[in-house]
mmCIF file of the N, C-alpha and C atoms, coordinates in Angstrom:
data_MODEL
# 
_entry.id   MODEL 
# 
loop_
_atom_site.group_PDB 
_atom_site.id 
_atom_site.type_symbol 
_atom_site.label_atom_id 
_atom_site.label_alt_id 
_atom_site.label_comp_id 
_atom_site.label_asym_id 
_atom_site.label_entity_id 
_atom_site.label_seq_id 
_atom_site.pdbx_PDB_ins_code 
_atom_site.Cartn_x 
_atom_site.Cartn_y 
_atom_site.Cartn_z 
_atom_site.occupancy 
_atom_site.B_iso_or_equiv 
_atom_site.pdbx_formal_charge 
_atom_site.auth_seq_id 
_atom_site.auth_comp_id 
_atom_site.auth_asym_id 
_atom_site.auth_atom_id 
_atom_site.pdbx_PDB_model_num 
ATOM 1   N N  . MET A 1 1  ? 3.848  18.411 125.425 1.00 0.00 ? 1  MET A N  1 
ATOM 2   C CA . MET A 1 1  ? 3.436  17.868 124.144 1.00 0.00 ? 1  MET A CA 1 
ATOM 3   C C  . MET A 1 1  ? 2.169  18.650 123.734 1.00 0.00 ? 1  MET A C  1 
ATOM 4   N N  . SER A 1 2  ? 2.208  19.179 122.598 1.00 0.00 ? 2  SER A N  1 
ATOM 5   C CA . SER A 1 2  ? 0.900  19.827 122.065 1.00 0.00 ? 2  SER A CA 1 
ATOM 6   C C  . SER A 1 2  ? 0.558  19.238 120.787 1.00 0.00 ? 2  SER A C  1 
ATOM 7   N N  . ILE A 1 3  ? -0.840 19.034 120.607 1.00 0.00 ? 3  ILE A N  1 
ATOM 8   C CA . ILE A 1 3  ? -1.475 18.378 119.492 1.00 0.00 ? 3  ILE A CA 1 
ATOM 9   C C  . ILE A 1 3  ? -2.362 19.447 118.906 1.00 0.00 ? 3  ILE A C  1 
ATOM 10  N N  . LYS A 1 4  ? -2.344 19.598 117.605 1.00 0.00 ? 4  LYS A N  1 
ATOM 11  C CA . LYS A 1 4  ? -3.138 20.544 116.825 1.00 0.00 ? 4  LYS A CA 1 
ATOM 12  C C  . LYS A 1 4  ? -3.651 19.878 115.558 1.00 0.00 ? 4  LYS A C  1 
ATOM 13  N N  . ILE A 1 5  ? -4.909 20.099 115.234 1.00 0.00 ? 5  ILE A N  1 
ATOM 14  C CA . ILE A 1 5  ? -5.462 19.546 113.917 1.00 0.00 ? 5  ILE A CA 1 
ATOM 15  C C  . ILE A 1 5  ? -5.320 20.661 112.851 1.00 0.00 ? 5  ILE A C  1 
ATOM 16  N N  . LEU A 1 6  ? -4.522 20.363 111.862 1.00 0.00 ? 6  LEU A N  1 
ATOM 17  C CA . LEU A 1 6  ? -4.212 21.409 110.765 1.00 0.00 ? 6  LEU A CA 1 
ATOM 18  C C  . LEU A 1 6  ? -5.494 21.341 109.831 1.00 0.00 ? 6  LEU A C  1 
ATOM 19  N N  . THR A 1 7  ? -5.787 22.526 109.345 1.00 0.00 ? 7  THR A N  1 
ATOM 20  C CA . THR A 1 7  ? -6.910 22.782 108.389 1.00 0.00 ? 7  THR A CA 1 
ATOM 21  C C  . THR A 1 7  ? -6.382 23.331 107.018 1.00 0.00 ? 7  THR A C  1 
ATOM 22  N N  . ALA A 1 8  ? -7.206 23.465 106.084 1.00 0.00 ? 8  ALA A N  1 
ATOM 23  C CA . ALA A 1 8  ? -6.779 24.105 104.879 1.00 0.00 ? 8  ALA A CA 1 
ATOM 24  C C  . ALA A 1 8  ? -6.574 25.530 104.965 1.00 0.00 ? 8  ALA A C  1 
ATOM 25  N N  . LYS A 1 9  ? -7.187 26.203 106.023 1.00 0.00 ? 9  LYS A N  1 
ATOM 26  C CA . LYS A 1 9  ? -6.952 27.676 106.158 1.00 0.00 ? 9  LYS A CA 1 
ATOM 27  C C  . LYS A 1 9  ? -5.570 27.938 106.775 1.00 0.00 ? 9  LYS A C  1 
ATOM 28  N N  . GLU A 1 10 ? -4.992 27.063 107.560 1.00 0.00 ? 10 GLU A N  1 
ATOM 29  C CA . GLU A 1 10 ? -3.651 27.248 108.222 1.00 0.00 ? 10 GLU A CA 1 
ATOM 30  C C  . GLU A 1 10 ? -2.535 26.779 107.273 1.00 0.00 ? 10 GLU A C  1 
ATOM 31  N N  . ASN A 1 11 ? -2.822 25.752 106.457 1.00 0.00 ? 11 ASN A N  1 
ATOM 32  C CA . ASN A 1 11 ? -1.818 25.347 105.445 1.00 0.00 ? 11 ASN A CA 1 
ATOM 33  C C  . ASN A 1 11 ? -2.562 24.962 104.187 1.00 0.00 ? 11 ASN A C  1 
ATOM 34  N N  . PRO A 1 12 ? -2.377 25.712 103.046 1.00 0.00 ? 12 PRO A N  1 
ATOM 35  C CA . PRO A 1 12 ? -3.116 25.372 101.769 1.00 0.00 ? 12 PRO A CA 1 
ATOM 36  C C  . PRO A 1 12 ? -2.745 24.053 101.172 1.00 0.00 ? 12 PRO A C  1 
ATOM 37  N N  . LYS A 1 13 ? -1.520 23.462 101.458 1.00 0.00 ? 13 LYS A N  1 
ATOM 38  C CA . LYS A 1 13 ? -1.158 22.237 100.990 1.00 0.00 ? 13 LYS A CA 1 
ATOM 39  C C  . LYS A 1 13 ? -1.974 21.062 101.499 1.00 0.00 ? 13 LYS A C  1 
ATOM 40  N N  . VAL A 1 14 ? -2.577 21.157 102.649 1.00 0.00 ? 14 VAL A N  1 
ATOM 41  C CA . VAL A 1 14 ? -3.423 20.283 103.281 1.00 0.00 ? 14 VAL A CA 1 
ATOM 42  C C  . VAL A 1 14 ? -4.647 19.906 102.412 1.00 0.00 ? 14 VAL A C  1 
ATOM 43  N N  . GLU A 1 15 ? -5.238 20.887 101.847 1.00 0.00 ? 15 GLU A N  1 
ATOM 44  C CA . GLU A 1 15 ? -6.444 20.721 101.161 1.00 0.00 ? 15 GLU A CA 1 
ATOM 45  C C  . GLU A 1 15 ? -6.116 19.929 99.759  1.00 0.00 ? 15 GLU A C  1 
ATOM 46  N N  . LYS A 1 16 ? -5.047 20.083 99.141  1.00 0.00 ? 16 LYS A N  1 
ATOM 47  C CA . LYS A 1 16 ? -4.611 19.455 97.975  1.00 0.00 ? 16 LYS A CA 1 
ATOM 48  C C  . LYS A 1 16 ? -4.341 17.933 98.283  1.00 0.00 ? 16 LYS A C  1 
ATOM 49  N N  . LEU A 1 17 ? -3.580 17.727 99.373  1.00 0.00 ? 17 LEU A N  1 
ATOM 50  C CA . LEU A 1 17 ? -3.377 16.309 99.730  1.00 0.00 ? 17 LEU A CA 1 
ATOM 51  C C  . LEU A 1 17 ? -4.660 15.488 100.201 1.00 0.00 ? 17 LEU A C  1 
ATOM 52  N N  . LYS A 1 18 ? -5.490 16.196 100.831 1.00 0.00 ? 18 LYS A N  1 
ATOM 53  C CA . LYS A 1 18 ? -6.765 15.648 101.359 1.00 0.00 ? 18 LYS A CA 1 
ATOM 54  C C  . LYS A 1 18 ? -7.521 15.204 100.080 1.00 0.00 ? 18 LYS A C  1 
ATOM 55  N N  . LYS A 1 19 ? -7.643 15.879 98.940  1.00 0.00 ? 19 LYS A N  1 
ATOM 56  C CA . LYS A 1 19 ? -8.328 15.526 97.827  1.00 0.00 ? 19 LYS A CA 1 
ATOM 57  C C  . LYS A 1 19 ? -7.543 14.333 97.100  1.00 0.00 ? 19 LYS A C  1 
ATOM 58  N N  . GLU A 1 20 ? -6.273 14.560 96.968  1.00 0.00 ? 20 GLU A N  1 
ATOM 59  C CA . GLU A 1 20 ? -5.455 13.516 96.295  1.00 0.00 ? 20 GLU A CA 1 
ATOM 60  C C  . GLU A 1 20 ? -5.411 12.202 96.829  1.00 0.00 ? 20 GLU A C  1 
ATOM 61  N N  . PHE A 1 21 ? -5.315 12.147 98.111  1.00 0.00 ? 21 PHE A N  1 
ATOM 62  C CA . PHE A 1 21 ? -5.080 10.857 98.852  1.00 0.00 ? 21 PHE A CA 1 
ATOM 63  C C  . PHE A 1 21 ? -6.238 10.366 99.719  1.00 0.00 ? 21 PHE A C  1 
ATOM 64  N N  . ASP A 1 22 ? -7.384 11.156 99.707  1.00 0.00 ? 22 ASP A N  1 
ATOM 65  C CA . ASP A 1 22 ? -8.495 10.803 100.486 1.00 0.00 ? 22 ASP A CA 1 
ATOM 66  C C  . ASP A 1 22 ? -8.155 10.838 102.069 1.00 0.00 ? 22 ASP A C  1 
ATOM 67  N N  . ILE A 1 23 ? -7.449 11.913 102.456 1.00 0.00 ? 23 ILE A N  1 
ATOM 68  C CA . ILE A 1 23 ? -7.105 12.054 103.790 1.00 0.00 ? 23 ILE A CA 1 
ATOM 69  C C  . ILE A 1 23 ? -8.172 12.691 104.562 1.00 0.00 ? 23 ILE A C  1 
ATOM 70  N N  . PHE A 1 24 ? -8.580 12.122 105.743 1.00 0.00 ? 24 PHE A N  1 
ATOM 71  C CA . PHE A 1 24 ? -9.671 12.766 106.572 1.00 0.00 ? 24 PHE A CA 1 
ATOM 72  C C  . PHE A 1 24 ? -9.095 13.583 107.799 1.00 0.00 ? 24 PHE A C  1 
ATOM 73  N N  . ARG A 1 25 ? -7.775 13.383 108.245 1.00 0.00 ? 25 ARG A N  1 
ATOM 74  C CA . ARG A 1 25 ? -7.383 14.171 109.308 1.00 0.00 ? 25 ARG A CA 1 
ATOM 75  C C  . ARG A 1 25 ? -5.872 14.395 109.171 1.00 0.00 ? 25 ARG A C  1 
ATOM 76  N N  . VAL A 1 26 ? -5.427 15.632 109.462 1.00 0.00 ? 26 VAL A N  1 
ATOM 77  C CA . VAL A 1 26 ? -4.034 15.966 109.527 1.00 0.00 ? 26 VAL A CA 1 
ATOM 78  C C  . VAL A 1 26 ? -3.735 16.602 110.903 1.00 0.00 ? 26 VAL A C  1 
ATOM 79  N N  . ILE A 1 27 ? -2.729 15.885 111.594 1.00 0.00 ? 27 ILE A N  1 
ATOM 80  C CA . ILE A 1 27 ? -2.450 16.343 112.873 1.00 0.00 ? 27 ILE A CA 1 
ATOM 81  C C  . ILE A 1 27 ? -0.969 16.766 113.044 1.00 0.00 ? 27 ILE A C  1 
ATOM 82  N N  . ASP A 1 28 ? -0.755 17.902 113.704 1.00 0.00 ? 28 ASP A N  1 
ATOM 83  C CA . ASP A 1 28 ? 0.500  18.503 113.982 1.00 0.00 ? 28 ASP A CA 1 
ATOM 84  C C  . ASP A 1 28 ? 0.828  18.260 115.408 1.00 0.00 ? 28 ASP A C  1 
ATOM 85  N N  . ILE A 1 29 ? 1.865  17.512 115.722 1.00 0.00 ? 29 ILE A N  1 
ATOM 86  C CA . ILE A 1 29 ? 2.300  17.306 117.200 1.00 0.00 ? 29 ILE A CA 1 
ATOM 87  C C  . ILE A 1 29 ? 3.714  17.899 117.423 1.00 0.00 ? 29 ILE A C  1 
ATOM 88  N N  . LYS A 1 30 ? 3.801  18.482 118.593 1.00 0.00 ? 30 LYS A N  1 
ATOM 89  C CA . LYS A 1 30 ? 5.063  19.062 118.952 1.00 0.00 ? 30 LYS A CA 1 
ATOM 90  C C  . LYS A 1 30 ? 5.440  18.493 120.282 1.00 0.00 ? 30 LYS A C  1 
ATOM 91  N N  . LYS A 1 31 ? 6.550  17.811 120.371 1.00 0.00 ? 31 LYS A N  1 
ATOM 92  C CA . LYS A 1 31 ? 7.084  17.308 121.701 1.00 0.00 ? 31 LYS A CA 1 
ATOM 93  C C  . LYS A 1 31 ? 8.478  17.623 121.695 1.00 0.00 ? 31 LYS A C  1 
ATOM 94  N N  . GLY A 1 32 ? 8.716  18.590 122.726 1.00 0.00 ? 32 GLY A N  1 
ATOM 95  C CA . GLY A 1 32 ? 10.159 19.097 122.852 1.00 0.00 ? 32 GLY A CA 1 
ATOM 96  C C  . GLY A 1 32 ? 10.606 19.765 121.534 1.00 0.00 ? 32 GLY A C  1 
ATOM 97  N N  . GLU A 1 33 ? 11.787 19.405 121.040 1.00 0.00 ? 33 GLU A N  1 
ATOM 98  C CA . GLU A 1 33 ? 12.207 19.824 119.903 1.00 0.00 ? 33 GLU A CA 1 
ATOM 99  C C  . GLU A 1 33 ? 11.747 19.131 118.591 1.00 0.00 ? 33 GLU A C  1 
ATOM 100 N N  . LEU A 1 34 ? 10.984 18.097 118.705 1.00 0.00 ? 34 LEU A N  1 
ATOM 101 C CA . LEU A 1 34 ? 10.562 17.305 117.646 1.00 0.00 ? 34 LEU A CA 1 
ATOM 102 C C  . LEU A 1 34 ? 9.230  17.654 117.230 1.00 0.00 ? 34 LEU A C  1 
ATOM 103 N N  . GLN A 1 35 ? 9.045  17.876 115.845 1.00 0.00 ? 35 GLN A N  1 
ATOM 104 C CA . GLN A 1 35 ? 7.723  18.089 115.203 1.00 0.00 ? 35 GLN A CA 1 
ATOM 105 C C  . GLN A 1 35 ? 7.224  16.837 114.449 1.00 0.00 ? 35 GLN A C  1 
ATOM 106 N N  . MET A 1 36 ? 6.038  16.466 114.563 1.00 0.00 ? 36 MET A N  1 
ATOM 107 C CA . MET A 1 36 ? 5.519  15.377 113.932 1.00 0.00 ? 36 MET A CA 1 
ATOM 108 C C  . MET A 1 36 ? 4.233  15.681 113.092 1.00 0.00 ? 36 MET A C  1 
ATOM 109 N N  . ILE A 1 37 ? 4.117  15.313 111.956 1.00 0.00 ? 37 ILE A N  1 
ATOM 110 C CA . ILE A 1 37 ? 2.874  15.398 111.105 1.00 0.00 ? 37 ILE A CA 1 
ATOM 111 C C  . ILE A 1 37 ? 2.290  14.055 110.874 1.00 0.00 ? 37 ILE A C  1 
ATOM 112 N N  . GLU A 1 38 ? 1.015  13.818 111.078 1.00 0.00 ? 38 GLU A N  1 
ATOM 113 C CA . GLU A 1 38 ? 0.344  12.598 110.724 1.00 0.00 ? 38 GLU A CA 1 
ATOM 114 C C  . GLU A 1 38 ? -0.811 12.838 109.767 1.00 0.00 ? 38 GLU A C  1 
ATOM 115 N N  . PHE A 1 39 ? -0.865 12.013 108.784 1.00 0.00 ? 39 PHE A N  1 
ATOM 116 C CA . PHE A 1 39 ? -1.896 11.925 107.874 1.00 0.00 ? 39 PHE A CA 1 
ATOM 117 C C  . PHE A 1 39 ? -2.759 10.732 108.146 1.00 0.00 ? 39 PHE A C  1 
ATOM 118 N N  . PHE A 1 40 ? -4.114 10.911 108.197 1.00 0.00 ? 40 PHE A N  1 
ATOM 119 C CA . PHE A 1 40 ? -4.894 9.653  108.438 1.00 0.00 ? 40 PHE A CA 1 
ATOM 120 C C  . PHE A 1 40 ? -5.798 9.439  107.240 1.00 0.00 ? 40 PHE A C  1 
ATOM 121 N N  . ASN A 1 41 ? -5.868 8.330  106.697 1.00 0.00 ? 41 ASN A N  1 
ATOM 122 C CA . ASN A 1 41 ? -6.919 7.864  105.673 1.00 0.00 ? 41 ASN A CA 1 
ATOM 123 C C  . ASN A 1 41 ? -7.249 6.429  105.883 1.00 0.00 ? 41 ASN A C  1 
ATOM 124 N N  . LYS A 1 42 ? -7.972 5.877  105.005 1.00 0.00 ? 42 LYS A N  1 
ATOM 125 C CA . LYS A 1 42 ? -8.554 4.527  105.115 1.00 0.00 ? 42 LYS A CA 1 
ATOM 126 C C  . LYS A 1 42 ? -7.462 3.495  105.172 1.00 0.00 ? 42 LYS A C  1 
ATOM 127 N N  . ASP A 1 43 ? -6.329 3.787  104.702 1.00 0.00 ? 43 ASP A N  1 
ATOM 128 C CA . ASP A 1 43 ? -5.188 2.752  104.669 1.00 0.00 ? 43 ASP A CA 1 
ATOM 129 C C  . ASP A 1 43 ? -4.327 2.845  105.882 1.00 0.00 ? 43 ASP A C  1 
ATOM 130 N N  . GLY A 1 44 ? -4.529 3.925  106.750 1.00 0.00 ? 44 GLY A N  1 
ATOM 131 C CA . GLY A 1 44 ? -3.616 3.930  107.997 1.00 0.00 ? 44 GLY A CA 1 
ATOM 132 C C  . GLY A 1 44 ? -3.183 5.297  108.219 1.00 0.00 ? 44 GLY A C  1 
ATOM 133 N N  . ALA A 1 45 ? -2.163 5.414  109.137 1.00 0.00 ? 45 ALA A N  1 
ATOM 134 C CA . ALA A 1 45 ? -1.507 6.695  109.442 1.00 0.00 ? 45 ALA A CA 1 
ATOM 135 C C  . ALA A 1 45 ? -0.130 6.783  108.903 1.00 0.00 ? 45 ALA A C  1 
ATOM 136 N N  . PHE A 1 46 ? 0.127  7.908  108.334 1.00 0.00 ? 46 PHE A N  1 
ATOM 137 C CA . PHE A 1 46 ? 1.443  8.276  107.703 1.00 0.00 ? 46 PHE A CA 1 
ATOM 138 C C  . PHE A 1 46 ? 2.008  9.385  108.429 1.00 0.00 ? 46 PHE A C  1 
ATOM 139 N N  . ARG A 1 47 ? 3.326  9.089  108.900 1.00 0.00 ? 47 ARG A N  1 
ATOM 140 C CA . ARG A 1 47 ? 3.906  10.080 109.838 1.00 0.00 ? 47 ARG A CA 1 
ATOM 141 C C  . ARG A 1 47 ? 5.308  10.619 109.278 1.00 0.00 ? 47 ARG A C  1 
ATOM 142 N N  . GLY A 1 48 ? 5.561  11.826 109.599 1.00 0.00 ? 48 GLY A N  1 
ATOM 143 C CA . GLY A 1 48 ? 6.783  12.387 109.290 1.00 0.00 ? 48 GLY A CA 1 
ATOM 144 C C  . GLY A 1 48 ? 7.359  13.173 110.487 1.00 0.00 ? 48 GLY A C  1 
ATOM 145 N N  . PHE A 1 49 ? 8.610  13.080 110.666 1.00 0.00 ? 49 PHE A N  1 
ATOM 146 C CA . PHE A 1 49 ? 9.262  13.751 111.852 1.00 0.00 ? 49 PHE A CA 1 
ATOM 147 C C  . PHE A 1 49 ? 10.310 14.755 111.273 1.00 0.00 ? 49 PHE A C  1 
ATOM 148 N N  . GLY A 1 50 ? 10.483 15.748 112.180 1.00 0.00 ? 50 GLY A N  1 
ATOM 149 C CA . GLY A 1 50 ? 11.496 16.773 111.728 1.00 0.00 ? 50 GLY A CA 1 
ATOM 150 C C  . GLY A 1 50 ? 11.702 17.776 112.935 1.00 0.00 ? 50 GLY A C  1 
ATOM 151 N N  . ARG A 1 51 ? 12.666 18.662 112.726 1.00 0.00 ? 51 ARG A N  1 
ATOM 152 C CA . ARG A 1 51 ? 12.909 19.775 113.691 1.00 0.00 ? 51 ARG A CA 1 
ATOM 153 C C  . ARG A 1 51 ? 11.913 20.915 113.562 1.00 0.00 ? 51 ARG A C  1 
ATOM 154 N N  . ASP A 1 52 ? 11.276 20.986 112.424 1.00 0.00 ? 52 ASP A N  1 
ATOM 155 C CA . ASP A 1 52 ? 10.180 22.048 112.213 1.00 0.00 ? 52 ASP A CA 1 
ATOM 156 C C  . ASP A 1 52 ? 9.166  21.385 111.451 1.00 0.00 ? 52 ASP A C  1 
ATOM 157 N N  . THR A 1 53 ? 7.944  22.167 111.414 1.00 0.00 ? 53 THR A N  1 
ATOM 158 C CA . THR A 1 53 ? 6.739  21.723 110.702 1.00 0.00 ? 53 THR A CA 1 
ATOM 159 C C  . THR A 1 53 ? 6.958  21.360 109.225 1.00 0.00 ? 53 THR A C  1 
ATOM 160 N N  . LYS A 1 54 ? 7.711  22.374 108.639 1.00 0.00 ? 54 LYS A N  1 
ATOM 161 C CA . LYS A 1 54 ? 7.922  22.096 107.078 1.00 0.00 ? 54 LYS A CA 1 
ATOM 162 C C  . LYS A 1 54 ? 8.605  20.835 106.855 1.00 0.00 ? 54 LYS A C  1 
ATOM 163 N N  . THR A 1 55 ? 9.715  20.572 107.540 1.00 0.00 ? 55 THR A N  1 
ATOM 164 C CA . THR A 1 55 ? 10.384 19.270 107.394 1.00 0.00 ? 55 THR A CA 1 
ATOM 165 C C  . THR A 1 55 ? 9.585  18.087 107.527 1.00 0.00 ? 55 THR A C  1 
ATOM 166 N N  . ALA A 1 56 ? 8.855  18.137 108.762 1.00 0.00 ? 56 ALA A N  1 
ATOM 167 C CA . ALA A 1 56 ? 7.911  16.989 109.127 1.00 0.00 ? 56 ALA A CA 1 
ATOM 168 C C  . ALA A 1 56 ? 6.928  16.785 107.991 1.00 0.00 ? 56 ALA A C  1 
ATOM 169 N N  . PHE A 1 57 ? 6.336  17.825 107.492 1.00 0.00 ? 57 PHE A N  1 
ATOM 170 C CA . PHE A 1 57 ? 5.318  17.869 106.403 1.00 0.00 ? 57 PHE A CA 1 
ATOM 171 C C  . PHE A 1 57 ? 5.767  17.148 105.252 1.00 0.00 ? 57 PHE A C  1 
ATOM 172 N N  . ARG A 1 58 ? 7.086  17.566 104.845 1.00 0.00 ? 58 ARG A N  1 
ATOM 173 C CA . ARG A 1 58 ? 7.608  17.083 103.552 1.00 0.00 ? 58 ARG A CA 1 
ATOM 174 C C  . ARG A 1 58 ? 7.891  15.636 103.723 1.00 0.00 ? 58 ARG A C  1 
ATOM 175 N N  . LYS A 1 59 ? 8.348  15.187 104.866 1.00 0.00 ? 59 LYS A N  1 
ATOM 176 C CA . LYS A 1 59 ? 8.623  13.625 105.094 1.00 0.00 ? 59 LYS A CA 1 
ATOM 177 C C  . LYS A 1 59 ? 7.397  12.942 105.184 1.00 0.00 ? 59 LYS A C  1 
ATOM 178 N N  . ALA A 1 60 ? 6.398  13.352 105.735 1.00 0.00 ? 60 ALA A N  1 
ATOM 179 C CA . ALA A 1 60 ? 5.073  12.694 105.881 1.00 0.00 ? 60 ALA A CA 1 
ATOM 180 C C  . ALA A 1 60 ? 4.412  12.553 104.358 1.00 0.00 ? 60 ALA A C  1 
ATOM 181 N N  . LYS A 1 61 ? 4.640  13.490 103.575 1.00 0.00 ? 61 LYS A N  1 
ATOM 182 C CA . LYS A 1 61 ? 4.025  13.534 102.260 1.00 0.00 ? 61 LYS A CA 1 
ATOM 183 C C  . LYS A 1 61 ? 4.960  12.434 101.446 1.00 0.00 ? 61 LYS A C  1 
ATOM 184 N N  . LYS A 1 62 ? 6.262  12.364 101.707 1.00 0.00 ? 62 LYS A N  1 
ATOM 185 C CA . LYS A 1 62 ? 7.115  11.493 100.995 1.00 0.00 ? 62 LYS A CA 1 
ATOM 186 C C  . LYS A 1 62 ? 6.671  10.014 101.364 1.00 0.00 ? 62 LYS A C  1 
ATOM 187 N N  . VAL A 1 63 ? 6.385  9.771  102.672 1.00 0.00 ? 63 VAL A N  1 
ATOM 188 C CA . VAL A 1 63 ? 6.020  8.514  103.047 1.00 0.00 ? 63 VAL A CA 1 
ATOM 189 C C  . VAL A 1 63 ? 4.629  8.069  102.353 1.00 0.00 ? 63 VAL A C  1 
ATOM 190 N N  . LEU A 1 64 ? 3.720  8.990  102.321 1.00 0.00 ? 64 LEU A N  1 
ATOM 191 C CA . LEU A 1 64 ? 2.408  8.825  101.635 1.00 0.00 ? 64 LEU A CA 1 
ATOM 192 C C  . LEU A 1 64 ? 2.548  8.437  100.305 1.00 0.00 ? 64 LEU A C  1 
ATOM 193 N N  . LYS A 1 65 ? 3.345  9.219  99.489  1.00 0.00 ? 65 LYS A N  1 
ATOM 194 C CA . LYS A 1 65 ? 3.525  9.019  98.161  1.00 0.00 ? 65 LYS A CA 1 
ATOM 195 C C  . LYS A 1 65 ? 4.254  7.697  97.754  1.00 0.00 ? 65 LYS A C  1 
ATOM 196 N N  . ASN A 1 66 ? 5.170  7.414  98.670  1.00 0.00 ? 66 ASN A N  1 
ATOM 197 C CA . ASN A 1 66 ? 5.951  6.042  98.506  1.00 0.00 ? 66 ASN A CA 1 
ATOM 198 C C  . ASN A 1 66 ? 4.876  4.889  98.772  1.00 0.00 ? 66 ASN A C  1 
ATOM 199 N N  . TYR A 1 67 ? 4.007  5.041  99.585  1.00 0.00 ? 67 TYR A N  1 
ATOM 200 C CA . TYR A 1 67 ? 2.983  3.943  99.869  1.00 0.00 ? 67 TYR A CA 1 
ATOM 201 C C  . TYR A 1 67 ? 2.137  3.664  98.620  1.00 0.00 ? 67 TYR A C  1 
ATOM 202 N N  . TYR A 1 68 ? 1.763  4.715  98.014  1.00 0.00 ? 68 TYR A N  1 
ATOM 203 C CA . TYR A 1 68 ? 0.891  4.603  96.787  1.00 0.00 ? 68 TYR A CA 1 
ATOM 204 C C  . TYR A 1 68 ? 1.502  4.469  95.471  1.00 0.00 ? 68 TYR A C  1 
ATOM 205 N N  . SER A 1 69 ? 2.819  4.489  95.425  1.00 0.00 ? 69 SER A N  1 
ATOM 206 C CA . SER A 1 69 ? 3.466  4.364  94.170  1.00 0.00 ? 69 SER A CA 1 
ATOM 207 C C  . SER A 1 69 ? 3.936  2.972  94.015  1.00 0.00 ? 69 SER A C  1 
# 
């Protein structure tokens, strides 16, 4: 299991989401074949799962948008 904090330098989409949803931490977790992305803000943790980082990021973003809509 590997855990990495994503920054705006590694992924430019992170900075836009941080400003839009007041996110203070984005974590990328890899466990076996599963990739997980977690967004943390004042309302909780929003997670997305997938076989690669792009899919996990897209699903976590979808969860976040559904929560606020």
